[in-house]
Short mmCIF file of the C-alpha atoms (twelve columns), coordinates in Angstrom:
data_MODEL
# 
_entry.id   MODEL 
# 
loop_
_atom_site.group_PDB 
_atom_site.id 
_atom_site.type_symbol 
_atom_site.label_atom_id 
_atom_site.label_alt_id 
_atom_site.label_comp_id 
_atom_site.label_asym_id 
_atom_site.label_seq_id 
_atom_site.Cartn_x 
_atom_site.Cartn_y 
_atom_site.Cartn_z 
_atom_site.pdbx_PDB_model_num 
ATOM 1   C CA . MET A 1   0.000   0.000  0.000   1 
ATOM 2   C CA . LEU A 2   1.226   3.439  -0.938  1 
ATOM 3   C CA . GLY A 3   0.622   6.797  0.659   1 
ATOM 4   C CA . ARG A 4   3.887   8.568  1.416   1 
ATOM 5   C CA . ALA A 5   4.698   12.260 1.107   1 
ATOM 6   C CA . GLY A 6   7.941   14.200 0.747   1 
ATOM 7   C CA . ILE A 7   10.149  16.477 -1.331  1 
ATOM 8   C CA . LEU A 8   13.674  15.950 -2.567  1 
ATOM 9   C CA . HIS A 9   16.029  18.933 -2.630  1 
ATOM 10  C CA . CYS A 10  18.726  19.064 -5.306  1 
ATOM 11  C CA . GLY A 11  20.753  22.197 -4.689  1 
ATOM 12  C CA . PRO A 12  18.572  25.314 -5.053  1 
ATOM 13  C CA . THR A 13  15.809  23.477 -6.973  1 
ATOM 14  C CA . ALA A 14  13.072  21.469 -5.273  1 
ATOM 15  C CA . VAL A 15  12.207  18.228 -7.071  1 
ATOM 16  C CA . THR A 16  9.155   16.140 -6.206  1 
ATOM 17  C CA . ARG A 17  8.582   12.806 -7.943  1 
ATOM 18  C CA . VAL A 18  4.866   12.248 -8.459  1 
ATOM 19  C CA . ALA A 19  2.694   9.554  -10.017 1 
ATOM 20  C CA . ALA A 20  -0.470  10.394 -11.952 1 
ATOM 21  C CA . ILE A 21  -2.981  7.724  -12.970 1 
ATOM 22  C CA . ASP A 22  -5.794  8.289  -15.455 1 
ATOM 23  C CA . CYS A 23  -8.441  5.561  -15.478 1 
ATOM 24  C CA . GLY A 24  -10.862 5.927  -18.358 1 
ATOM 25  C CA . THR A 25  -13.447 3.784  -20.108 1 
ATOM 26  C CA . ASN A 26  -10.940 1.860  -22.225 1 
ATOM 27  C CA . SER A 27  -7.471  2.291  -20.733 1 
ATOM 28  C CA . ILE A 28  -5.634  2.973  -17.509 1 
ATOM 29  C CA . ARG A 29  -2.435  5.006  -17.809 1 
ATOM 30  C CA . LEU A 30  0.413   5.963  -15.518 1 
ATOM 31  C CA . LEU A 31  2.767   8.931  -15.650 1 
ATOM 32  C CA . VAL A 32  5.664   9.128  -13.214 1 
ATOM 33  C CA . ALA A 33  7.324   12.539 -13.442 1 
ATOM 34  C CA . ASP A 34  9.580   14.879 -11.540 1 
ATOM 35  C CA . THR A 35  7.982   18.222 -10.778 1 
ATOM 36  C CA . VAL A 36  10.866  20.683 -10.845 1 
ATOM 37  C CA . GLY A 37  10.929  24.170 -9.396  1 
ATOM 38  C CA . THR A 38  8.175   26.425 -8.155  1 
ATOM 39  C CA . GLY A 39  6.099   29.314 -9.430  1 
ATOM 40  C CA . ALA A 40  6.106   30.343 -13.087 1 
ATOM 41  C CA . GLY A 41  9.243   28.318 -13.837 1 
ATOM 42  C CA . ALA A 42  7.878   25.026 -12.490 1 
ATOM 43  C CA . HIS A 43  7.588   22.174 -14.983 1 
ATOM 44  C CA . LEU A 44  7.358   18.401 -15.408 1 
ATOM 45  C CA . VAL A 45  10.181  16.059 -16.392 1 
ATOM 46  C CA . PRO A 46  8.601   12.713 -17.390 1 
ATOM 47  C CA . VAL A 47  10.256  9.583  -16.011 1 
ATOM 48  C CA . GLU A 48  7.961   6.876  -17.379 1 
ATOM 49  C CA . ARG A 49  4.603   6.507  -19.132 1 
ATOM 50  C CA . LEU A 50  2.675   3.242  -19.145 1 
ATOM 51  C CA . MET A 51  -0.681  2.237  -20.616 1 
ATOM 52  C CA . GLU A 52  -2.867  -0.868 -20.370 1 
ATOM 53  C CA . ILE A 53  -6.209  -1.567 -22.021 1 
ATOM 54  C CA . VAL A 54  -8.584  -2.775 -19.282 1 
ATOM 55  C CA . ARG A 55  -11.982 -1.764 -20.761 1 
ATOM 56  C CA . LEU A 56  -13.366 -0.683 -17.408 1 
ATOM 57  C CA . GLY A 57  -16.402 0.694  -19.222 1 
ATOM 58  C CA . GLN A 58  -17.387 -2.681 -20.674 1 
ATOM 59  C CA . ASP A 59  -21.211 -2.561 -21.118 1 
ATOM 60  C CA . VAL A 60  -21.612 0.409  -18.723 1 
ATOM 61  C CA . ASP A 61  -23.669 2.254  -21.348 1 
ATOM 62  C CA . ARG A 62  -26.140 -0.679 -21.386 1 
ATOM 63  C CA . THR A 63  -26.122 -1.874 -17.758 1 
ATOM 64  C CA . GLY A 64  -25.128 1.196  -15.743 1 
ATOM 65  C CA . ARG A 65  -22.702 -0.991 -13.771 1 
ATOM 66  C CA . LEU A 66  -18.986 -1.777 -13.786 1 
ATOM 67  C CA . ALA A 67  -18.704 -5.455 -14.705 1 
ATOM 68  C CA . ASP A 68  -16.944 -7.770 -12.253 1 
ATOM 69  C CA . GLU A 69  -14.430 -8.888 -14.887 1 
ATOM 70  C CA . ALA A 70  -13.722 -5.270 -15.854 1 
ATOM 71  C CA . LEU A 71  -13.071 -4.384 -12.219 1 
ATOM 72  C CA . ALA A 72  -10.748 -7.390 -11.892 1 
ATOM 73  C CA . ARG A 73  -8.721  -6.297 -14.939 1 
ATOM 74  C CA . THR A 74  -8.477  -2.734 -13.642 1 
ATOM 75  C CA . PHE A 75  -7.448  -3.759 -10.128 1 
ATOM 76  C CA . ALA A 76  -4.761  -6.076 -11.553 1 
ATOM 77  C CA . ALA A 77  -3.322  -3.215 -13.623 1 
ATOM 78  C CA . THR A 78  -3.487  -0.890 -10.609 1 
ATOM 79  C CA . ARG A 79  -1.444  -3.396 -8.572  1 
ATOM 80  C CA . ARG A 80  1.205   -3.465 -11.293 1 
ATOM 81  C CA . TYR A 81  1.272   0.331  -11.316 1 
ATOM 82  C CA . ALA A 82  1.570   0.416  -7.521  1 
ATOM 83  C CA . GLU A 83  4.666   -1.784 -7.745  1 
ATOM 84  C CA . ARG A 84  6.153   0.456  -10.426 1 
ATOM 85  C CA . ILE A 85  5.406   3.622  -8.455  1 
ATOM 86  C CA . GLU A 86  7.137   2.138  -5.416  1 
ATOM 87  C CA . ARG A 87  10.161  1.079  -7.452  1 
ATOM 88  C CA . LEU A 88  10.551  4.490  -9.080  1 
ATOM 89  C CA . GLY A 89  10.260  6.278  -5.746  1 
ATOM 90  C CA . ALA A 90  7.292   8.555  -6.393  1 
ATOM 91  C CA . VAL A 91  6.383   10.334 -3.184  1 
ATOM 92  C CA . ARG A 92  2.886   11.506 -4.108  1 
ATOM 93  C CA . VAL A 93  0.151   9.714  -6.035  1 
ATOM 94  C CA . ARG A 94  -3.016  11.019 -7.636  1 
ATOM 95  C CA . PHE A 95  -5.586  8.697  -9.253  1 
ATOM 96  C CA . VAL A 96  -8.317  10.216 -11.452 1 
ATOM 97  C CA . ALA A 97  -11.253 8.241  -12.872 1 
ATOM 98  C CA . THR A 98  -13.464 9.555  -15.636 1 
ATOM 99  C CA . SER A 99  -16.496 8.649  -17.751 1 
ATOM 100 C CA . ALA A 100 -17.165 4.970  -17.039 1 
ATOM 101 C CA . THR A 101 -16.773 5.369  -13.287 1 
ATOM 102 C CA . ARG A 102 -18.933 8.470  -12.933 1 
ATOM 103 C CA . ASP A 103 -21.706 6.713  -14.911 1 
ATOM 104 C CA . ALA A 104 -21.681 3.514  -12.796 1 
ATOM 105 C CA . VAL A 105 -24.069 2.840  -9.928  1 
ATOM 106 C CA . ASN A 106 -21.492 0.590  -8.230  1 
ATOM 107 C CA . ARG A 107 -18.595 3.024  -8.390  1 
ATOM 108 C CA . ASP A 108 -18.081 2.693  -4.611  1 
ATOM 109 C CA . GLN A 109 -16.866 -0.862 -5.277  1 
ATOM 110 C CA . PHE A 110 -14.276 0.596  -7.617  1 
ATOM 111 C CA . THR A 111 -13.132 3.394  -5.316  1 
ATOM 112 C CA . THR A 112 -12.808 1.020  -2.355  1 
ATOM 113 C CA . GLY A 113 -10.684 -1.399 -4.376  1 
ATOM 114 C CA . VAL A 114 -8.346  1.311  -5.628  1 
ATOM 115 C CA . ARG A 115 -7.911  2.750  -2.127  1 
ATOM 116 C CA . GLU A 116 -6.971  -0.680 -0.763  1 
ATOM 117 C CA . ILE A 117 -4.308  -1.108 -3.458  1 
ATOM 118 C CA . LEU A 118 -2.795  2.390  -3.580  1 
ATOM 119 C CA . GLY A 119 -3.622  3.878  -0.211  1 
ATOM 120 C CA . VAL A 120 -5.144  6.930  -1.917  1 
ATOM 121 C CA . ALA A 121 -8.769  7.513  -2.826  1 
ATOM 122 C CA . PRO A 122 -9.480  7.839  -6.536  1 
ATOM 123 C CA . GLU A 123 -11.029 11.118 -7.631  1 
ATOM 124 C CA . VAL A 124 -14.111 10.504 -9.777  1 
ATOM 125 C CA . VAL A 125 -14.093 13.782 -11.676 1 
ATOM 126 C CA . SER A 126 -16.932 15.469 -13.509 1 
ATOM 127 C CA . GLY A 127 -16.841 16.042 -17.241 1 
ATOM 128 C CA . ALA A 128 -16.002 19.697 -16.634 1 
ATOM 129 C CA . GLU A 129 -13.094 18.791 -14.337 1 
ATOM 130 C CA . GLU A 130 -11.851 16.230 -16.860 1 
ATOM 131 C CA . ALA A 131 -11.948 18.872 -19.591 1 
ATOM 132 C CA . GLU A 132 -9.912  21.336 -17.508 1 
ATOM 133 C CA . LEU A 133 -7.285  18.711 -16.673 1 
ATOM 134 C CA . SER A 134 -6.955  17.771 -20.349 1 
ATOM 135 C CA . PHE A 135 -6.594  21.416 -21.361 1 
ATOM 136 C CA . ALA A 136 -3.928  22.047 -18.731 1 
ATOM 137 C CA . GLY A 137 -1.946  19.007 -19.856 1 
ATOM 138 C CA . ALA A 138 -2.104  19.846 -23.545 1 
ATOM 139 C CA . THR A 139 -1.556  23.577 -23.769 1 
ATOM 140 C CA . GLY A 140 1.930   24.018 -22.316 1 
ATOM 141 C CA . ASP A 141 3.635   22.672 -25.421 1 
ATOM 142 C CA . LEU A 142 1.310   24.641 -27.702 1 
ATOM 143 C CA . VAL A 143 2.397   27.870 -26.064 1 
ATOM 144 C CA . ALA A 144 6.064   26.887 -26.244 1 
ATOM 145 C CA . ALA A 145 5.668   26.029 -29.956 1 
ATOM 146 C CA . ARG A 146 4.025   29.434 -30.543 1 
ATOM 147 C CA . MET A 147 0.858   27.906 -31.966 1 
ATOM 148 C CA . PRO A 148 -1.871  30.528 -32.220 1 
ATOM 149 C CA . ALA A 149 -4.572  30.841 -29.561 1 
ATOM 150 C CA . PRO A 150 -7.418  30.431 -28.858 1 
ATOM 151 C CA . TYR A 151 -7.106  26.661 -28.545 1 
ATOM 152 C CA . LEU A 152 -9.831  24.079 -28.945 1 
ATOM 153 C CA . VAL A 153 -8.783  20.864 -27.202 1 
ATOM 154 C CA . VAL A 154 -10.566 17.695 -28.367 1 
ATOM 155 C CA . ASP A 155 -10.031 14.780 -25.964 1 
ATOM 156 C CA . ILE A 156 -11.667 11.610 -27.319 1 
ATOM 157 C CA . GLY A 157 -12.071 8.928  -24.686 1 
ATOM 158 C CA . GLY A 158 -13.850 5.608  -24.622 1 
ATOM 159 C CA . GLY A 159 -17.033 6.809  -22.939 1 
ATOM 160 C CA . SER A 160 -16.991 10.557 -23.426 1 
ATOM 161 C CA . THR A 161 -15.326 13.342 -25.375 1 
ATOM 162 C CA . GLU A 162 -14.219 16.626 -23.855 1 
ATOM 163 C CA . LEU A 163 -14.237 19.831 -25.890 1 
ATOM 164 C CA . VAL A 164 -12.419 22.724 -24.233 1 
ATOM 165 C CA . ARG A 165 -11.819 26.213 -25.585 1 
ATOM 166 C CA . GLY A 166 -9.295  28.521 -23.995 1 
ATOM 167 C CA . GLY A 167 -6.256  30.693 -24.350 1 
ATOM 168 C CA . THR A 168 -6.055  34.431 -24.748 1 
ATOM 169 C CA . GLY A 169 -3.253  36.840 -25.504 1 
ATOM 170 C CA . SER A 170 -2.683  37.480 -21.817 1 
ATOM 171 C CA . ASP A 171 -3.180  33.937 -20.530 1 
ATOM 172 C CA . ALA A 172 -2.790  31.200 -23.112 1 
ATOM 173 C CA . THR A 173 -3.615  28.420 -20.629 1 
ATOM 174 C CA . ARG A 174 -6.878  29.860 -19.283 1 
ATOM 175 C CA . VAL A 175 -10.024 27.777 -19.897 1 
ATOM 176 C CA . LEU A 176 -12.862 29.860 -21.342 1 
ATOM 177 C CA . ALA A 177 -15.533 27.196 -21.956 1 
ATOM 178 C CA . GLY A 178 -15.852 23.431 -21.936 1 
ATOM 179 C CA . ALA A 179 -18.302 20.617 -22.525 1 
ATOM 180 C CA . SER A 180 -18.252 16.859 -22.001 1 
ATOM 181 C CA . ILE A 181 -20.381 14.808 -24.404 1 
ATOM 182 C CA . ASP A 182 -21.375 11.179 -23.854 1 
ATOM 183 C CA . VAL A 183 -19.927 9.804  -27.076 1 
ATOM 184 C CA . GLY A 184 -16.573 8.053  -27.261 1 
ATOM 185 C CA . SER A 185 -14.918 5.195  -29.125 1 
ATOM 186 C CA . VAL A 186 -16.215 2.425  -26.833 1 
ATOM 187 C CA . ARG A 187 -19.702 3.866  -26.336 1 
ATOM 188 C CA . LEU A 188 -20.248 4.421  -30.080 1 
ATOM 189 C CA . THR A 189 -19.005 0.937  -30.915 1 
ATOM 190 C CA . GLU A 190 -21.194 -0.763 -28.305 1 
ATOM 191 C CA . ARG A 191 -24.252 1.250  -29.344 1 
ATOM 192 C CA . HIS A 192 -23.990 1.043  -33.110 1 
ATOM 193 C CA . LEU A 193 -20.995 -0.635 -34.792 1 
ATOM 194 C CA . HIS A 194 -21.862 -4.300 -34.282 1 
ATOM 195 C CA . ALA A 195 -21.030 -5.830 -37.663 1 
ATOM 196 C CA . ASP A 196 -17.489 -6.691 -38.742 1 
ATOM 197 C CA . PRO A 197 -16.869 -4.436 -40.582 1 
ATOM 198 C CA . PRO A 198 -19.707 -2.051 -39.667 1 
ATOM 199 C CA . THR A 199 -22.545 -1.668 -42.154 1 
ATOM 200 C CA . SER A 200 -23.359 1.668  -43.762 1 
ATOM 201 C CA . ASP A 201 -26.596 1.846  -41.734 1 
ATOM 202 C CA . GLN A 202 -24.653 1.344  -38.497 1 
ATOM 203 C CA . VAL A 203 -22.173 4.053  -39.463 1 
ATOM 204 C CA . GLU A 204 -25.028 6.458  -40.234 1 
ATOM 205 C CA . ALA A 205 -26.649 5.701  -36.876 1 
ATOM 206 C CA . ALA A 206 -23.354 6.448  -35.109 1 
ATOM 207 C CA . ARG A 207 -22.966 9.630  -37.142 1 
ATOM 208 C CA . GLY A 208 -26.425 10.779 -36.068 1 
ATOM 209 C CA . ASP A 209 -25.528 10.149 -32.424 1 
ATOM 210 C CA . ILE A 210 -22.392 12.262 -32.850 1 
ATOM 211 C CA . HIS A 211 -24.250 15.119 -34.527 1 
ATOM 212 C CA . ARG A 212 -26.836 15.309 -31.746 1 
ATOM 213 C CA . ALA A 213 -24.106 15.412 -29.098 1 
ATOM 214 C CA . LEU A 214 -22.123 18.082 -30.942 1 
ATOM 215 C CA . HIS A 215 -25.227 20.214 -31.425 1 
ATOM 216 C CA . ALA A 216 -25.779 20.201 -27.669 1 
ATOM 217 C CA . ALA A 217 -22.090 20.945 -27.002 1 
ATOM 218 C CA . ALA A 218 -22.124 23.936 -29.369 1 
ATOM 219 C CA . GLU A 219 -24.589 25.660 -27.056 1 
ATOM 220 C CA . ARG A 220 -21.892 25.681 -24.343 1 
ATOM 221 C CA . VAL A 221 -18.604 25.902 -26.266 1 
ATOM 222 C CA . PRO A 222 -17.896 28.066 -29.337 1 
ATOM 223 C CA . LEU A 223 -16.528 25.359 -31.625 1 
ATOM 224 C CA . ALA A 224 -15.607 27.450 -34.658 1 
ATOM 225 C CA . GLU A 225 -12.739 29.852 -35.314 1 
ATOM 226 C CA . ALA A 226 -10.139 28.318 -33.000 1 
ATOM 227 C CA . GLY A 227 -6.594  29.409 -33.697 1 
ATOM 228 C CA . THR A 228 -5.380  25.835 -33.115 1 
ATOM 229 C CA . VAL A 229 -7.385  22.606 -32.792 1 
ATOM 230 C CA . VAL A 230 -5.459  20.018 -30.772 1 
ATOM 231 C CA . GLY A 231 -6.476  16.371 -30.430 1 
ATOM 232 C CA . LEU A 232 -5.598  14.164 -27.465 1 
ATOM 233 C CA . ALA A 233 -5.653  10.492 -26.459 1 
ATOM 234 C CA . GLY A 234 -5.430  7.137  -28.189 1 
ATOM 235 C CA . THR A 235 -7.872  7.663  -31.051 1 
ATOM 236 C CA . VAL A 236 -6.100  10.810 -32.216 1 
ATOM 237 C CA . THR A 237 -2.563  9.486  -31.837 1 
ATOM 238 C CA . THR A 238 -3.475  6.230  -33.593 1 
ATOM 239 C CA . VAL A 239 -5.005  8.097  -36.531 1 
ATOM 240 C CA . ALA A 240 -1.887  10.284 -36.626 1 
ATOM 241 C CA . ALA A 241 0.298   7.168  -36.838 1 
ATOM 242 C CA . MET A 242 -1.844  5.868  -39.702 1 
ATOM 243 C CA . VAL A 243 -1.656  9.175  -41.589 1 
ATOM 244 C CA . ALA A 244 2.127   9.251  -41.109 1 
ATOM 245 C CA . GLY A 245 2.422   5.713  -42.496 1 
ATOM 246 C CA . LEU A 246 4.333   4.479  -39.443 1 
ATOM 247 C CA . ARG A 247 5.320   0.823  -39.412 1 
ATOM 248 C CA . GLU A 248 5.342   0.935  -35.619 1 
ATOM 249 C CA . TYR A 249 4.190   3.490  -33.074 1 
ATOM 250 C CA . ASP A 250 6.637   6.350  -32.449 1 
ATOM 251 C CA . SER A 251 5.470   8.948  -29.923 1 
ATOM 252 C CA . ALA A 252 8.198   11.404 -30.904 1 
ATOM 253 C CA . ARG A 253 6.845   11.552 -34.459 1 
ATOM 254 C CA . ILE A 254 3.256   11.845 -33.264 1 
ATOM 255 C CA . HIS A 255 3.633   14.681 -30.753 1 
ATOM 256 C CA . LEU A 256 2.597   18.002 -32.360 1 
ATOM 257 C CA . ALA A 257 2.164   16.354 -35.772 1 
ATOM 258 C CA . ARG A 258 -0.248  18.205 -38.062 1 
ATOM 259 C CA . LEU A 259 -3.060  16.300 -39.797 1 
ATOM 260 C CA . THR A 260 -5.450  17.741 -42.344 1 
ATOM 261 C CA . ALA A 261 -9.167  17.059 -41.967 1 
ATOM 262 C CA . ASP A 262 -9.075  15.247 -45.315 1 
ATOM 263 C CA . GLN A 263 -6.319  12.926 -44.079 1 
ATOM 264 C CA . VAL A 264 -8.338  12.120 -40.955 1 
ATOM 265 C CA . ALA A 265 -11.441 11.394 -43.056 1 
ATOM 266 C CA . VAL A 266 -9.505  9.051  -45.349 1 
ATOM 267 C CA . ALA A 267 -8.042  7.178  -42.351 1 
ATOM 268 C CA . ALA A 268 -11.499 6.831  -40.773 1 
ATOM 269 C CA . HIS A 269 -12.956 5.514  -44.027 1 
ATOM 270 C CA . ARG A 270 -10.197 2.901  -44.269 1 
ATOM 271 C CA . LEU A 271 -10.640 1.785  -40.664 1 
ATOM 272 C CA . LEU A 272 -14.424 1.478  -41.015 1 
ATOM 273 C CA . ARG A 273 -14.016 -0.770 -44.073 1 
ATOM 274 C CA . MET A 274 -11.532 -3.092 -42.315 1 
ATOM 275 C CA . THR A 275 -12.469 -6.132 -40.287 1 
ATOM 276 C CA . MET A 276 -11.353 -6.189 -36.678 1 
ATOM 277 C CA . ALA A 277 -8.706  -8.788 -37.599 1 
ATOM 278 C CA . GLU A 278 -7.348  -6.464 -40.296 1 
ATOM 279 C CA . ARG A 279 -7.212  -3.542 -37.877 1 
ATOM 280 C CA . GLY A 280 -5.506  -5.784 -35.324 1 
ATOM 281 C CA . GLY A 281 -2.770  -6.450 -37.870 1 
ATOM 282 C CA . LEU A 282 -1.733  -2.791 -37.991 1 
ATOM 283 C CA . ALA A 283 1.639   -2.672 -36.251 1 
ATOM 284 C CA . PHE A 284 1.165   0.843  -34.844 1 
ATOM 285 C CA . LEU A 285 -2.216  -0.008 -33.280 1 
ATOM 286 C CA . HIS A 286 -2.465  -1.295 -29.708 1 
ATOM 287 C CA . PRO A 287 -4.386  -4.620 -29.914 1 
ATOM 288 C CA . GLY A 288 -6.832  -3.410 -27.260 1 
ATOM 289 C CA . ARG A 289 -8.016  -0.630 -29.576 1 
ATOM 290 C CA . ALA A 290 -8.703  -2.802 -32.638 1 
ATOM 291 C CA . ASP A 291 -12.436 -3.120 -31.994 1 
ATOM 292 C CA . VAL A 292 -13.097 0.554  -31.143 1 
ATOM 293 C CA . ILE A 293 -10.637 2.594  -33.233 1 
ATOM 294 C CA . ALA A 294 -12.998 2.835  -36.219 1 
ATOM 295 C CA . GLY A 295 -15.699 4.409  -34.063 1 
ATOM 296 C CA . GLY A 296 -13.184 6.803  -32.562 1 
ATOM 297 C CA . ALA A 297 -11.856 7.815  -35.991 1 
ATOM 298 C CA . LEU A 298 -15.407 8.423  -37.228 1 
ATOM 299 C CA . LEU A 299 -16.023 10.637 -34.193 1 
ATOM 300 C CA . LEU A 300 -12.847 12.637 -34.854 1 
ATOM 301 C CA . THR A 301 -13.829 13.132 -38.504 1 
ATOM 302 C CA . GLU A 302 -17.282 14.400 -37.591 1 
ATOM 303 C CA . ILE A 303 -15.909 16.795 -34.968 1 
ATOM 304 C CA . LEU A 304 -13.503 18.371 -37.459 1 
ATOM 305 C CA . ALA A 305 -16.304 18.700 -40.022 1 
ATOM 306 C CA . ALA A 306 -18.666 20.249 -37.467 1 
ATOM 307 C CA . ILE A 307 -16.188 22.922 -36.433 1 
ATOM 308 C CA . GLY A 308 -14.963 23.576 -39.954 1 
ATOM 309 C CA . ALA A 309 -11.349 22.833 -39.055 1 
ATOM 310 C CA . ALA A 310 -8.936  22.258 -41.918 1 
ATOM 311 C CA . GLU A 311 -6.185  20.944 -39.647 1 
ATOM 312 C CA . LEU A 312 -5.605  19.196 -36.340 1 
ATOM 313 C CA . VAL A 313 -2.486  19.083 -34.150 1 
ATOM 314 C CA . ALA A 314 -1.975  15.741 -32.370 1 
ATOM 315 C CA . SER A 315 -0.600  15.826 -28.828 1 
ATOM 316 C CA . GLU A 316 0.924   13.117 -26.665 1 
ATOM 317 C CA . HIS A 317 0.409   15.333 -23.602 1 
ATOM 318 C CA . ASP A 318 -3.070  15.217 -22.134 1 
ATOM 319 C CA . ILE A 319 -5.037  14.640 -18.936 1 
ATOM 320 C CA . LEU A 320 -2.160  12.658 -17.385 1 
ATOM 321 C CA . ASP A 321 0.072   15.721 -17.597 1 
ATOM 322 C CA . GLY A 322 -2.775  17.836 -16.245 1 
ATOM 323 C CA . ILE A 323 -3.159  15.522 -13.236 1 
ATOM 324 C CA . ALA A 324 0.554   15.752 -12.488 1 
ATOM 325 C CA . LEU A 325 0.589   19.521 -12.970 1 
ATOM 326 C CA . GLY A 326 -2.294  19.755 -10.512 1 
ATOM 327 C CA . MET A 327 -0.040  18.234 -7.851  1 
ATOM 328 C CA . LEU A 328 2.597   20.802 -8.733  1 
ATOM 329 C CA . ALA A 329 0.119   23.665 -8.359  1 
ATOM 330 C CA . ASP A 330 -1.478  22.353 -5.143  1 
ATOM 331 C CA . PRO A 331 0.846   20.705 -2.611  1 
ATOM 332 C CA . ARG A 332 -2.181  19.071 -0.977  1 
ATOM 333 C CA . ALA A 333 -3.221  17.249 -4.177  1 
# 
């Protein structure tokens, strides 16, 4: 069981090693990083990033409950992360759970299990909180790369998608508006894309679901006229790898890569026409995404069309970085 606290001092600079865990509908991910410095000059130095597909949100859209086997997979991955956190010497841990957990009637079973393994209570965040964490994690590199604000961050998860607009001339990391919509790669696939490959009628049904969700989101977030549209998470980075023609996944080539809307649409069309076995044979694609990546790519295509964006910037930095940065900003986190 974990639950320690402390700060290392290296000369004049304070260094705290932290561990951030993001548990979503499809995957659970770990970032161990050193938070260096204080105030405006404080920043993260990543030590290790890990990801496992656990499909915590299996059937949650239909049953409203976290399945026993999904909980077992997630707890097993959490134990492996706990061992890694201990070995790497992280002194603070923050665990954030998102869409699948906040939708489940038995989420107390999940939070109790995580607390027993890690010694810290998982934070089941709202869609608005998830959106703010994603924006914080993504925008630092955009500012450093001098990409024009305002930013529209598109974070496609398994159960939900966060759309966050922010950034002004005076404060490029400030959130101005955000919305969380209940469509994601897993939810769309479970609702609509049942055939292998999906039929045209199934694709149209999924597209209608997306359009209704985006229409509702547009009432809360101005989706057009962003200076930079940035996409986060596994759907976006996988599509970026496909567009780049990578033989195997390479995060360095993905981070801040630019994709045109036409390239995204072509990739989505290809993925929707493939069988799951054919998608599973793509070397850059994590096997745990083979059944849901087509739905996620369709969602990304429809978002870009809805906002009239000609281009998307893919980012490897996302909610995980935002969780870690939250510990840097708030010593109590």
